[in-house]
Every structure is written in structure tokens, then in C-alpha cells.
Backbone as JSON Lines, residues from 0, in Angstrom:
{"i":0,"aa":"M","n":[57.56,39.19,-31.65],"ca":[56.54,38.83,-31.65],"c":[56.45,38.43,-30.39]}
{"i":1,"aa":"D","n":[55.59,39.19,-29.56],"ca":[55.5,39.04,-27.99],"c":[53.52,38.14,-28.08]}
{"i":2,"aa":"T","n":[53.98,37.16,-27.6],"ca":[52.75,36.61,-28.06],"c":[52.0,36.44,-27.0]}
{"i":3,"aa":"S","n":[52.71,36.61,-25.39],"ca":[51.69,36.92,-24.45],"c":[50.76,38.2,-24.36]}
{"i":4,"aa":"Q","n":[51.23,39.0,-25.02],"ca":[50.55,40.73,-24.97],"c":[49.63,39.84,-25.99]}
{"i":5,"aa":"I","n":[50.04,39.57,-27.29],"ca":[49.02,39.5,-28.21],"c":[48.14,38.63,-27.49]}
{"i":6,"aa":"L","n":[47.85,37.69,-26.84],"ca":[46.79,36.91,-26.14],"c":[45.81,37.86,-25.86]}
{"i":7,"aa":"K","n":[46.75,38.86,-24.7],"ca":[45.85,39.94,-24.17],"c":[44.76,40.72,-24.72]}
{"i":8,"aa":"E","n":[45.49,40.73,-26.03],"ca":[45.01,41.54,-27.06],"c":[43.49,41.42,-28.03]}
{"i":9,"aa":"L","n":[43.42,39.81,-27.87],"ca":[42.66,38.88,-28.75],"c":[41.01,39.31,-27.95]}
{"i":10,"aa":"R","n":[40.13,39.34,-28.95],"ca":[38.87,39.42,-28.47],"c":[37.98,38.19,-29.47]}
{"i":11,"aa":"F","n":[37.14,37.97,-28.02],"ca":[36.41,36.32,-28.52],"c":[35.12,36.79,-28.83]}
{"i":12,"aa":"K","n":[34.5,36.05,-29.57],"ca":[32.64,36.1,-29.2],"c":[32.29,34.87,-29.91]}
{"i":13,"aa":"A","n":[31.53,34.37,-28.87],"ca":[30.6,32.83,-28.96],"c":[29.52,33.24,-29.92]}
{"i":14,"aa":"I","n":[29.29,32.2,-30.89],"ca":[28.24,32.68,-31.95],"c":[27.5,30.95,-31.92]}
{"i":15,"aa":"R","n":[26.12,30.97,-31.99],"ca":[25.63,29.26,-32.57],"c":[26.06,28.87,-33.98]}
{"i":16,"aa":"S","n":[26.7,28.13,-33.77],"ca":[27.15,27.16,-34.7],"c":[25.86,26.75,-35.97]}
{"i":17,"aa":"S","n":[26.8,26.59,-37.1],"ca":[25.58,26.2,-37.79],"c":[25.64,24.89,-38.19]}
{"i":18,"aa":"G","n":[25.09,24.12,-38.99],"ca":[24.81,22.96,-39.56],"c":[23.91,21.96,-38.37]}
{"i":19,"aa":"P","n":[24.36,20.29,-38.87],"ca":[23.55,19.25,-38.52],"c":[24.5,18.82,-36.73]}
{"i":20,"aa":"G","n":[23.18,18.59,-35.87],"ca":[24.07,18.74,-34.35],"c":[22.42,18.43,-33.43]}
{"i":21,"aa":"G","n":[20.95,18.81,-33.98],"ca":[20.12,19.18,-33.45],"c":[19.86,19.8,-32.53]}
{"i":22,"aa":"Q","n":[19.44,19.2,-31.33],"ca":[18.65,20.58,-30.35],"c":[20.02,20.81,-29.71]}
{"i":23,"aa":"H","n":[21.18,20.37,-29.28],"ca":[22.84,20.73,-28.92],"c":[23.06,21.88,-29.73]}
{"i":24,"aa":"V","n":[22.93,22.39,-30.82],"ca":[23.33,23.34,-31.9],"c":[22.45,24.44,-31.69]}
{"i":25,"aa":"N","n":[21.2,24.1,-31.31],"ca":[20.21,25.37,-31.03],"c":[20.34,26.19,-29.73]}
{"i":26,"aa":"K","n":[20.75,25.16,-29.08],"ca":[20.8,26.09,-27.64],"c":[22.2,25.89,-27.01]}
{"i":27,"aa":"T","n":[23.01,25.92,-27.7],"ca":[24.92,26.34,-27.33],"c":[25.3,27.16,-28.09]}
{"i":28,"aa":"A","n":[25.96,27.84,-27.73],"ca":[26.82,28.47,-28.88],"c":[28.43,28.57,-28.43]}
{"i":29,"aa":"S","n":[29.05,27.27,-29.92],"ca":[30.07,26.78,-29.79],"c":[31.11,27.24,-30.82]}
{"i":30,"aa":"K","n":[30.41,28.14,-31.63],"ca":[31.42,28.58,-32.81],"c":[31.99,30.01,-31.79]}
{"i":31,"aa":"V","n":[33.47,29.81,-32.48],"ca":[34.26,30.75,-31.73],"c":[34.87,31.88,-32.92]}
{"i":32,"aa":"E","n":[34.59,33.11,-32.97],"ca":[35.06,34.51,-33.76],"c":[35.83,34.73,-33.26]}
{"i":33,"aa":"L","n":[37.1,35.07,-33.53],"ca":[38.63,35.83,-32.65],"c":[38.48,37.02,-33.99]}
{"i":34,"aa":"S","n":[38.75,38.5,-32.93],"ca":[39.14,38.93,-33.79],"c":[40.49,39.84,-33.2]}
{"i":35,"aa":"F","n":[41.33,40.37,-34.17],"ca":[42.52,40.83,-33.78],"c":[42.8,41.94,-34.81]}
{"i":36,"aa":"S","n":[43.34,43.29,-33.66],"ca":[43.82,44.28,-34.35],"c":[45.49,44.52,-34.57]}
{"i":37,"aa":"I","n":[45.84,44.18,-35.94],"ca":[47.34,44.06,-36.48],"c":[47.78,45.54,-35.68]}
{"i":38,"aa":"I","n":[47.17,46.3,-36.51],"ca":[47.99,47.93,-36.48],"c":[47.68,48.25,-34.91]}
{"i":39,"aa":"D","n":[46.85,48.26,-34.06],"ca":[46.47,48.53,-32.57],"c":[47.1,47.87,-31.34]}
{"i":40,"aa":"S","n":[48.04,46.51,-32.25],"ca":[48.62,45.38,-31.46],"c":[50.18,46.13,-30.85]}
{"i":41,"aa":"E","n":[49.9,45.71,-29.55],"ca":[51.33,46.14,-28.92],"c":[52.45,45.13,-28.86]}
{"i":42,"aa":"G","n":[52.12,43.92,-29.17],"ca":[52.71,42.57,-29.15],"c":[53.42,42.4,-30.33]}
{"i":43,"aa":"L","n":[53.36,43.41,-31.37],"ca":[54.18,43.57,-32.52],"c":[54.92,44.93,-32.75]}
{"i":44,"aa":"S","n":[56.11,44.34,-33.6],"ca":[57.01,46.05,-33.96],"c":[56.63,46.28,-35.15]}
{"i":45,"aa":"A","n":[56.88,48.05,-35.3],"ca":[56.28,48.39,-36.46],"c":[56.79,48.01,-37.69]}
{"i":46,"aa":"E","n":[58.14,47.13,-37.95],"ca":[58.07,46.3,-38.73],"c":[57.58,45.26,-39.13]}
{"i":47,"aa":"E","n":[57.04,44.27,-37.98],"ca":[55.85,43.29,-38.07],"c":[54.36,43.54,-38.37]}
{"i":48,"aa":"K","n":[53.76,44.78,-38.15],"ca":[52.62,45.44,-38.52],"c":[52.82,45.59,-40.16]}
{"i":49,"aa":"V","n":[53.88,46.26,-40.19],"ca":[53.78,46.51,-42.0],"c":[53.43,45.38,-43.0]}
{"i":50,"aa":"R","n":[54.77,44.32,-42.21],"ca":[54.92,43.19,-43.14],"c":[53.46,42.12,-43.01]}
{"i":51,"aa":"L","n":[53.0,41.99,-41.92],"ca":[51.61,41.77,-41.79],"c":[50.74,42.19,-42.85]}
{"i":52,"aa":"T","n":[50.4,43.61,-42.79],"ca":[49.46,44.67,-42.99],"c":[49.42,44.03,-44.63]}
{"i":53,"aa":"K","n":[50.5,44.22,-45.22],"ca":[50.97,43.72,-46.85],"c":[50.48,42.42,-47.15]}
{"i":54,"aa":"K","n":[50.76,41.22,-46.26],"ca":[50.51,40.01,-46.57],"c":[48.78,39.77,-46.26]}
{"i":55,"aa":"L","n":[48.58,40.22,-45.28],"ca":[47.42,39.77,-45.06],"c":[45.93,40.81,-45.36]}
{"i":56,"aa":"D","n":[46.54,41.76,-46.52],"ca":[45.55,42.74,-46.61],"c":[44.37,41.97,-47.14]}
{"i":57,"aa":"A","n":[44.6,41.06,-48.15],"ca":[43.07,40.49,-48.08],"c":[42.31,39.84,-46.97]}
{"i":58,"aa":"R","n":[42.73,39.46,-46.15],"ca":[41.86,38.91,-44.74],"c":[41.76,40.26,-43.55]}
{"i":59,"aa":"I","n":[42.15,41.21,-43.94],"ca":[41.48,42.41,-42.95],"c":[40.64,43.27,-43.66]}
{"i":60,"aa":"N","n":[39.74,43.44,-42.74],"ca":[38.19,43.92,-42.98],"c":[38.57,45.71,-42.73]}
{"i":61,"aa":"S","n":[37.45,46.23,-43.32],"ca":[37.5,47.59,-43.05],"c":[37.75,47.95,-42.0]}
{"i":62,"aa":"E","n":[37.67,48.0,-41.08],"ca":[38.37,48.08,-39.4],"c":[39.41,48.01,-38.95]}
{"i":63,"aa":"G","n":[40.11,47.3,-40.17],"ca":[41.25,46.74,-39.75],"c":[41.51,45.29,-38.81]}
{"i":64,"aa":"L","n":[40.54,44.7,-38.89],"ca":[40.5,43.71,-38.15],"c":[40.88,42.43,-38.72]}
{"i":65,"aa":"L","n":[41.65,41.66,-38.02],"ca":[41.69,40.44,-38.65],"c":[41.09,39.49,-37.8]}
{"i":66,"aa":"L","n":[39.78,38.72,-38.47],"ca":[38.51,37.77,-38.14],"c":[39.1,36.2,-38.53]}
{"i":67,"aa":"L","n":[38.67,35.52,-37.65],"ca":[39.19,33.93,-38.02],"c":[37.91,33.36,-36.7]}
{"i":68,"aa":"Q","n":[37.44,32.35,-37.39],"ca":[36.66,31.49,-37.07],"c":[37.0,29.93,-36.89]}
{"i":69,"aa":"S","n":[36.02,29.2,-35.91],"ca":[36.11,27.82,-35.71],"c":[34.96,27.13,-35.01]}
{"i":70,"aa":"D","n":[34.58,26.81,-35.9],"ca":[33.29,25.45,-35.71],"c":[33.52,24.26,-35.92]}
{"i":71,"aa":"E","n":[34.4,23.94,-35.7],"ca":[35.17,22.3,-35.74],"c":[34.54,21.65,-34.86]}
{"i":72,"aa":"T","n":[34.46,21.86,-33.59],"ca":[34.46,21.07,-32.72],"c":[32.5,21.35,-32.05]}
{"i":73,"aa":"R","n":[32.48,20.7,-31.05],"ca":[31.07,20.82,-30.43],"c":[31.38,21.71,-29.12]}
{"i":74,"aa":"S","n":[32.86,22.01,-28.52],"ca":[33.09,22.53,-27.7],"c":[33.71,23.96,-27.92]}
{"i":75,"aa":"Q","n":[32.82,24.86,-27.06],"ca":[33.37,26.21,-27.24],"c":[35.25,26.35,-27.02]}
{"i":76,"aa":"H","n":[35.16,25.46,-26.11],"ca":[37.06,25.84,-25.09],"c":[37.8,25.38,-26.53]}
{"i":77,"aa":"R","n":[37.46,24.08,-27.16],"ca":[38.07,23.29,-27.91],"c":[38.86,24.41,-29.36]}
{"i":78,"aa":"N","n":[36.98,25.05,-29.52],"ca":[36.98,25.82,-30.94],"c":[38.18,27.35,-30.38]}
{"i":79,"aa":"K","n":[38.15,27.6,-29.69],"ca":[38.74,28.72,-28.94],"c":[40.36,28.2,-29.14]}
{"i":80,"aa":"K","n":[40.74,27.17,-28.64],"ca":[41.88,26.79,-28.5],"c":[42.41,26.87,-29.88]}
{"i":81,"aa":"L","n":[41.61,25.85,-30.9],"ca":[41.95,26.17,-32.3],"c":[41.86,27.29,-32.89]}
{"i":82,"aa":"V","n":[41.35,28.32,-32.74],"ca":[41.35,29.89,-33.36],"c":[42.56,30.49,-33.12]}
{"i":83,"aa":"V","n":[43.14,30.07,-31.89],"ca":[44.28,30.76,-31.34],"c":[45.35,30.3,-32.03]}
{"i":84,"aa":"E","n":[45.47,28.85,-31.8],"ca":[46.57,28.28,-32.88],"c":[46.61,28.52,-33.92]}
{"i":85,"aa":"R","n":[45.34,28.69,-34.82],"ca":[45.27,29.13,-36.23],"c":[45.91,30.11,-36.32]}
{"i":86,"aa":"L","n":[46.06,31.13,-35.8],"ca":[45.86,32.75,-35.34],"c":[47.58,32.91,-35.48]}
{"i":87,"aa":"F","n":[48.16,32.3,-34.59],"ca":[49.43,32.4,-34.41],"c":[50.2,31.37,-35.78]}
{"i":88,"aa":"N","n":[49.58,30.43,-36.3],"ca":[50.32,29.86,-37.07],"c":[50.11,30.76,-38.35]}
{"i":89,"aa":"L","n":[49.18,31.62,-38.53],"ca":[49.02,32.66,-39.39],"c":[50.05,33.55,-39.57]}
{"i":90,"aa":"L","n":[50.0,34.09,-37.7],"ca":[51.11,35.31,-37.97],"c":[52.61,35.05,-38.14]}
{"i":91,"aa":"Q","n":[52.71,33.64,-37.75],"ca":[54.26,33.29,-37.87],"c":[54.7,33.15,-39.44]}
{"i":92,"aa":"E","n":[53.74,32.54,-39.89],"ca":[54.22,32.39,-41.54],"c":[53.99,33.17,-42.07]}
{"i":93,"aa":"N","n":[53.69,34.42,-42.22],"ca":[53.24,35.79,-42.84],"c":[54.61,36.59,-42.5]}
{"i":94,"aa":"L","n":[55.29,36.47,-41.15],"ca":[56.31,36.93,-40.59],"c":[57.67,36.74,-40.97]}
{"i":95,"aa":"K","n":[57.68,35.33,-41.88],"ca":[59.0,34.83,-42.27],"c":[59.01,35.53,-43.4]}
{"i":96,"aa":"V","n":[61.12,36.01,-44.15],"ca":[61.24,36.44,-44.73],"c":[61.75,35.86,-45.42]}
{"i":97,"aa":"R","n":[61.18,35.77,-46.8],"ca":[61.56,34.41,-47.84],"c":[62.99,35.61,-48.8]}
{"i":98,"aa":"K","n":[63.95,34.13,-48.72],"ca":[65.12,34.38,-49.21],"c":[64.79,34.9,-50.76]}
{"i":99,"aa":"A","n":[66.32,35.88,-51.18],"ca":[65.99,36.56,-52.54],"c":[66.31,35.04,-53.56]}
{"i":100,"aa":"R","n":[65.86,34.94,-54.47],"ca":[66.42,33.68,-55.4],"c":[67.22,34.51,-56.43]}
{"i":101,"aa":"K","n":[68.3,33.4,-56.18],"ca":[69.73,33.72,-57.12],"c":[69.52,33.26,-58.52]}
{"i":102,"aa":"K","n":[69.24,33.9,-59.69],"ca":[69.25,33.84,-60.78],"c":[70.75,32.92,-61.21]}
{"i":103,"aa":"T","n":[70.07,31.91,-61.93],"ca":[71.39,31.08,-62.62],"c":[71.05,30.59,-63.86]}
{"i":104,"aa":"K","n":[72.27,30.71,-64.54],"ca":[71.98,30.43,-65.97],"c":[71.97,28.8,-66.44]}
{"i":105,"aa":"P","n":[71.5,28.16,-67.38],"ca":[71.13,26.8,-67.52],"c":[72.97,26.61,-68.15]}
{"i":106,"aa":"S","n":[73.45,25.1,-67.72],"ca":[74.29,25.24,-68.31],"c":[74.66,24.87,-69.58]}
{"i":107,"aa":"K","n":[76.02,24.48,-70.04],"ca":[75.65,24.37,-71.78],"c":[75.63,22.65,-72.28]}
{"i":108,"aa":"S","n":[75.82,22.2,-71.39],"ca":[75.2,20.26,-71.74],"c":[73.72,20.7,-71.13]}
{"i":109,"aa":"V","n":[72.87,21.21,-70.73],"ca":[71.55,21.07,-70.41],"c":[71.05,21.89,-71.74]}
{"i":110,"aa":"I","n":[71.51,22.79,-71.93],"ca":[70.99,23.42,-73.4],"c":[71.09,22.68,-74.24]}
{"i":111,"aa":"E","n":[72.39,22.01,-74.34],"ca":[72.73,21.09,-75.48],"c":[71.08,19.99,-75.58]}
{"i":112,"aa":"K","n":[71.47,19.24,-74.2],"ca":[70.21,18.54,-74.43],"c":[68.45,18.7,-74.58]}
{"i":113,"aa":"R","n":[68.72,19.93,-74.37],"ca":[67.37,20.74,-74.62],"c":[67.14,20.4,-76.12]}
{"i":114,"aa":"L","n":[68.15,20.79,-76.96],"ca":[67.88,21.41,-78.18],"c":[67.89,19.7,-79.15]}
{"i":115,"aa":"K","n":[68.72,18.85,-78.71],"ca":[68.54,17.45,-78.97],"c":[67.83,16.88,-78.74]}
{"i":116,"aa":"S","n":[66.87,17.06,-77.87],"ca":[65.42,16.57,-77.66],"c":[64.23,16.95,-78.56]}
{"i":117,"aa":"K","n":[64.25,18.3,-78.5],"ca":[63.85,19.2,-79.55],"c":[63.84,18.75,-81.19]}
{"i":118,"aa":"K","n":[65.09,18.5,-81.61],"ca":[65.07,18.12,-83.17],"c":[64.84,16.78,-82.96]}
{"i":119,"aa":"S","n":[64.94,16.16,-81.97],"ca":[64.65,14.44,-82.15],"c":[62.8,14.39,-82.23]}
{"i":120,"aa":"N","n":[62.31,15.28,-81.49],"ca":[60.85,15.16,-81.37],"c":[60.49,15.89,-82.89]}
{"i":121,"aa":"A","n":[60.74,16.53,-83.32],"ca":[60.65,16.98,-84.72],"c":[60.86,16.19,-86.01]}
{"i":122,"aa":"L","n":[61.87,15.38,-85.57],"ca":[62.1,14.41,-86.93],"c":[61.13,13.29,-86.54]}
{"i":123,"aa":"K","n":[60.58,13.03,-85.53],"ca":[59.67,11.46,-85.11],"c":[58.48,12.16,-85.53]}
{"i":124,"aa":"K","n":[57.96,13.56,-85.17],"ca":[56.63,13.92,-85.92],"c":[56.73,14.37,-87.53]}
{"i":125,"aa":"A","n":[57.63,14.57,-87.63],"ca":[57.92,14.6,-89.39],"c":[57.82,13.54,-90.27]}
{"i":126,"aa":"T","n":[58.55,12.14,-89.29],"ca":[58.31,11.36,-90.43],"c":[56.77,10.47,-90.12]}
{"i":127,"aa":"R","n":[56.08,10.87,-89.55],"ca":[54.14,10.64,-89.19],"c":[53.73,10.87,-90.51]}
{"i":128,"aa":"K","n":[54.14,12.46,-91.14],"ca":[53.16,13.11,-91.91],"c":[53.61,12.45,-93.25]}
{"i":129,"aa":"P","n":[52.31,12.14,-93.67],"ca":[52.4,10.81,-95.13],"c":[53.33,11.7,-95.78]}
{"i":130,"aa":"P","n":[54.09,11.0,-97.35],"ca":[54.88,11.5,-98.05],"c":[54.49,12.91,-99.19]}
{"i":131,"aa":"K","n":[55.03,13.6,-99.78],"ca":[54.31,14.82,-100.25],"c":[54.5,13.87,-101.51]}
{"i":132,"aa":"I","n":[53.61,14.33,-102.9],"ca":[53.2,13.45,-103.62],"c":[53.73,15.1,-104.87]}
{"i":133,"aa":"D","n":[54.85,14.73,-105.85],"ca":[55.12,16.17,-106.68],"c":[54.68,15.62,-108.08]}
């Protein structure tokens, strides 16, 4: 993953933010929307593109763009910085290769302990019942 190349490929769009803020919200476009095309990116290898498109399938729209937004602060520049940070965290997290889980058998002592506790619980519950009258 070539971060400098990816930074060149990002497209930003400033939008008016919603919510409270009075006149400031009405006159400034502080919300930032970032769009990034994983498929067309030259900063990612073919293998990375495949992995990201599989893992981020639900977040990629019909045009093949990954869209992220930030309207946390009143500053457009800080929102831009936050959304870029979030994008790189998302990419790094989804590029990690998970280790394959090694299947293990429970030890004999663990199995024995589990069965013993099951029997004691069953006995405890059986003693709670009223005696049968024949």
C-alpha cells in the first residue's frame, strides 16, 4: 500500500453540515465527504485490491467508490484530516491477514471436570423436586 499515491487519488467534497450551530452551520461547508476508488487505485497491488473489495463489499457503492464522511468538528480542515485518518485505519485493518485457527482437543481433565459439574448440577436440581408419593 503506497500511502502517498493513495493521497493523490482521494477526492474530497465539502458539504454543509447538519445539526446545531446556528448561523455558522448555515453559511459554511464544514462537512467533508471523501471518495476513493479501490479498483482504480494505483497505490494498491492487485492482491490488496481483491482483499479490500471482498472485505469492504458492504461499504462500496454501485459505482465502485468507498465513501467516508466527517462532520465532527466545525473546521473543514480538521474534518478532512479526520476522514483521511479514518480511511487509512480502515484500509490497514482490512488488509491484515488473519492467522488460521488451530483446532485443539479439550484435555481429559477438562472433559472430566465438565462432566463432574454437570452431574453435581443435575443432583442439586433433583434434590429440589418434591418427593414422589407412591
